[in-house]
C-alpha positions in Angstrom: 0.4 377.9 152.4 0.3 375.2 155.1 -2.7 376.8 156.8 -4.6 377.1 153.5 -3.9 373.4 152.8 -5.1 372.4 156.2 -8.3 374.4 155.8 -9.1 372.8 152.4 -8.3 369.4 153.8 -10.7 369.9 156.7 -13.4 371.2 154.4 -13.0 368.2 152.1 -13.2 365.8 155.1 -16.4 367.5 156.4 -18.0 367.3 152.9 -17.1 363.6 152.6 -18.5 362.9 156.0 -21.8 364.6 155.1 -22.0 362.6 151.9 -21.5 359.3 153.7 -24.2 360.2 156.2 -26.7 360.8 153.4 -25.7 357.5 151.7 -25.9 355.5 154.9 -29.3 357.0 155.7 -30.8 355.0 152.7 -29.1 351.7 153.7 -31.1 349.0 155.3 -29.8 347.4 158.5 -27.6 344.4 157.9 -27.5 341.3 160.2 -24.6 341.1 162.5 -22.0 338.5 161.4 -21.0 335.6 163.6 -18.5 336.3 166.4 -15.7 334.5 164.6 -16.3 336.6 161.4 -16.4 339.8 163.5 -13.0 338.9 165.1 -11.5 338.1 161.7 -12.6 341.5 160.3 -11.2 343.2 163.4 -7.9 341.6 163.0 -7.8 342.5 159.3 -8.5 346.1 160.1 -5.7 346.2 162.7 -3.3 344.7 160.2 -4.3 347.3 157.6 -3.9 350.1 160.1 -0.5 348.9 161.0 0.4 348.6 157.3 -0.6 352.2 156.7 0.7 353.9 159.8 3.9 351.9 160.2 4.8 350.8 156.7 8.4 351.8 157.0 8.9 349.8 160.2 7.0 346.9 158.6 9.1 346.9 155.5 12.3 346.7 157.6 10.9 343.7 159.6 9.1 341.9 156.8 12.2 340.0 155.6 13.1 338.8 159.1 9.5 337.7 159.8 9.2 335.8 156.5 12.5 334.0 157.2 11.4 333.1 160.7 8.0 331.8 159.5 9.7 329.8 156.8 12.1 328.3 159.2 9.3 327.5 161.7 7.2 325.8 159.0 10.2 323.7 157.9 10.8 322.6 161.5 7.1 321.9 162.1 6.9 319.8 158.9 10.1 317.9 159.8 9.2 317.1 163.4 5.4 316.7 163.1 4.2 316.5 159.5 6.1 313.5 158.4 5.1 311.2 161.3 1.7 312.7 162.0 -0.8 310.0 163.1 -3.3 308.6 160.7 -7.0 309.5 161.1 -8.7 307.5 163.9 -11.0 304.8 162.8 -14.8 305.4 163.0 -16.3 303.3 165.8 -19.9 304.5 165.7 -22.2 306.9 163.8 -25.3 308.8 164.8 -28.4 306.9 163.5 -31.2 308.8 165.3 -31.2 312.1 167.1 -34.0 313.7 169.2 -33.2 317.0 170.8 -29.4 316.5 171.4 -27.5 319.7 170.9 -24.4 319.5 168.8 -25.1 316.0 167.4 -26.3 315.5 163.8 -27.5 312.5 161.8 -24.5 310.7 160.3 -21.8 312.2 162.6 -19.0 309.8 163.3 -17.5 309.0 166.7 -14.0 307.8 167.3 -12.0 306.4 170.3 -12.4 308.7 173.3 -15.5 310.5 172.0 -17.9 311.6 174.8 -21.6 311.9 174.2 -23.9 313.8 176.6 -27.6 313.8 175.7 -28.9 316.5 178.0 -32.7 316.4 177.7 -32.6 314.6 174.3 -31.8 311.1 173.3 -30.1 309.4 170.3 -29.1 306.1 168.7 -25.6 305.0 167.6 -24.8 302.5 164.9 -21.7 300.6 166.0 -19.2 299.9 163.3 -18.5 296.5 164.8 -22.2 295.7 164.6 -25.3 296.4 166.8 -27.3 299.4 168.0 -26.6 301.4 171.1 -29.2 303.9 172.2 -28.8 306.6 174.9 -31.7 308.1 176.9 -32.0 311.6 178.4 -29.4 312.9 180.9 -26.9 310.2 179.8 -23.1 310.6 179.5 -21.1 307.9 177.7 -17.6 307.6 176.4 -16.6 305.4 173.4 -13.5 303.5 174.6 -13.0 301.0 171.9 -14.6 299.1 168.9 -16.7 297.0 171.3 -16.6 298.9 174.6 -17.9 302.1 176.2 -18.0 303.7 179.6 -21.3 304.9 181.1 -21.0 307.5 183.9 -24.6 308.5 184.1 -28.0 307.8 182.6 -29.5 304.9 180.7 -28.5 303.0 177.5 -30.0 300.2 175.5 -27.9 297.7 173.5 -29.1 295.4 170.8 -26.6 293.0 169.3 -29.1 292.4 166.4 -29.0 288.6 166.1 -25.4 288.4 167.3 -23.9 290.3 164.4 -21.4 291.9 166.6 -17.8 290.7 165.8 -17.1 290.5 169.6 -19.1 290.8 172.8 -19.9 294.4 173.7 -18.6 295.6 177.2 -20.2 298.5 179.1 -18.2 299.7 182.1 -19.6 301.7 185.0 -18.3 302.6 188.5 -20.4 299.8 190.0 -19.6 297.0 187.6 -19.0 295.9 184.0 -21.8 294.5 181.8 -20.9 292.1 178.9 -23.2 291.2 176.0 -23.6 287.5 175.3 -25.8 288.1 172.2 -28.8 290.0 173.5 -30.9 293.1 174.0 -30.4 294.7 177.4 -30.8 298.1 179.2 -28.3 299.6 181.7 -29.3 302.4 184.1 -26.7 303.9 186.4 -26.4 306.7 189.0 -23.9 307.2 191.8 -25.9 304.9 194.1 -27.2 302.1 191.9 -26.6 300.1 188.8 -29.5 298.2 187.1 -29.3 295.8 184.2 -32.5 294.6 182.6 -32.5 291.9 179.9 -35.1 291.8 177.2 -33.6 288.9 175.1 -30.5 286.6 175.3 -28.0 286.8 178.1 -25.7 289.3 179.8 -22.9 288.9 182.4 -22.4 291.5 185.2 -19.0 291.6 186.9 -18.5 293.6 190.1 -15.2 293.1 191.9 -15.0 289.4 192.6 -18.7 288.8 192.1 -20.3 287.8 188.8 -23.9 287.1 187.8 -25.5 286.0 184.5 -29.0 287.1 183.5 -31.4 286.1 180.8 -34.7 287.5 179.4 -36.9 288.9 182.1 -34.1 289.2 184.7 -32.8 292.3 186.3 -29.5 292.6 188.1 -28.9 295.3 190.7 -25.6 296.5 192.2 -25.9 299.1 194.9 -23.1 301.3 196.1 -24.1 300.8 199.7 -24.0 297.0 199.6 -21.6 294.4 198.3 -22.5 291.8 195.7 -25.2 291.6 193.0 -28.9 291.2 193.6 -31.4 289.6 191.2 -35.0 290.7 190.4 -37.4 290.5 187.5 -38.4 292.9 184.7 -41.0 292.9 182.0 -39.5 292.6 178.5 -42.0 295.1 177.0 -43.9 298.2 178.1 -43.2 301.4 179.8 -39.6 300.8 180.9 -38.5 300.2 177.4 -40.6 302.9 175.7 -37.7 305.5 175.6 -35.5 303.0 173.6 -38.3 302.4 171.1 -38.5 306.1 170.4 -35.0 306.0 168.8 -35.3 302.5 167.2 -33.3 302.1 164.0 -35.4 303.0 160.9 -37.1 300.3 158.9 -37.9 301.2 155.3 -41.2 299.5 154.4 -41.2 300.3 150.7 -41.0 297.1 148.7 -40.8 294.9 151.9 -43.1 292.0 152.7 -45.5 292.6 155.7 -44.0 289.6 157.6 -40.5 291.3 157.5 -42.0 294.4 159.1 -43.7 292.4 161.8 -40.5 290.7 162.7 -38.8 294.1 163.0 -41.7 295.2 165.2 -41.2 292.2 167.5 -37.5 292.9 167.9 -38.0 296.6 168.7 -40.9 296.2 171.2 -40.3 292.8 173.0 -43.9 291.9 172.1 -45.0 288.7 170.3 -47.0 289.0 167.1 -49.8 286.5 166.8 -51.5 285.9 163.4 -54.9 284.9 164.6 -56.4 283.5 161.3 -55.4 282.0 157.9 -56.2 285.3 156.1 -53.8 287.2 158.4 -51.1 284.5 157.9 -51.5 284.8 154.1 -51.2 288.5 154.1 -48.2 288.5 156.3 -46.5 286.2 153.8 -47.6 287.8 150.6 -48.5 291.5 151.1 -45.9 293.9 149.8 -45.8 297.3 151.4 -45.3 300.6 149.6 -44.5 304.2 150.7 -42.6 305.5 153.6 -43.6 305.7 157.3 -41.2 307.0 159.9 -42.8 306.5 163.3 -42.1 304.8 166.6 -42.8 301.0 166.4 -46.3 300.8 167.9 -47.8 303.8 166.0 -45.9 302.5 162.9 -47.7 299.2 163.3 -51.1 300.9 163.3 -50.2 302.9 160.2 -48.9 299.9 158.3 -51.9 297.7 159.1 -54.1 300.6 157.9 -52.7 300.0 154.5 -53.9 296.4 154.6 -57.1 294.5 155.5 -55.8 293.7 159.0 -56.5 294.9 162.5 -54.7 294.4 165.8 -55.3 294.4 169.5 -52.8 294.4 172.4 -53.2 291.5 174.9 -50.4 292.0 177.4 -47.1 291.2 175.6 -49.1 289.8 172.6 -50.1 291.7 169.6 -53.0 289.8 168.0 -53.5 290.5 164.3 -56.8 289.5 162.6 -58.3 289.9 159.1 -61.2 292.4 158.8 
């Protein structure tokens, strides 16, 4: 009787297998699930196998396991849950992103957050006020509401008319840079620290030495030499171009042309000159419409194309004339 049962069982299994093969032959390939989903499925199958093959053992142990889990949960809640720390305050958020993996527009950063740009760059909106932009190959850690540590790369800080609640401090291995209401750029590598000032003033402290710098100044601290050297830097042009690429957005819709021109000056370090009365009138009265999201200089060309104005570049000056 047993042999007959085994034979029928084997025959049924073989028929079932042939039926499944025919069904699967008509099925289209399905995309593979993500690794974490695959692992979850694997664990679920293992659990089901254990439940089927060792149900009696499982039933004997279930009560003890449930009691242990409940006791652990109670201890965890008592020791951790009641006094768990509150969420850390948001110190910065992502305002612009270009090619930085793992960072998205609007992401929030908290104390201790580390940002590494790789080949991309991004702009942060500081909760305390101001804009902080990071160039390619930059590594920066947020250390406080008004402080950060730069270990490599280049950053640009804009206090935006001094709206920061407190001066911003940027620490590096070769010195600490403090904002005194300004726009400045800091570039660092293991051998050299450079601080270029576009507008306002900064203070650089290195050991016992300190130096102040204003617009057009560049301060240099070299690892191989003590003290701080002073040089000059243009406040517009190629050295600042990377920071302009991640300038904070300016929505032109419903804004007066003069407001846009002021924003352009602040983002490029250039001076806008209205060369004739017609240009002055349009700057005061022309209201812009639409949406244009470009870097400052291409955006200027696109905005003026909506008006009866032209422009030309004359060094640091942008001369605007009526057609």
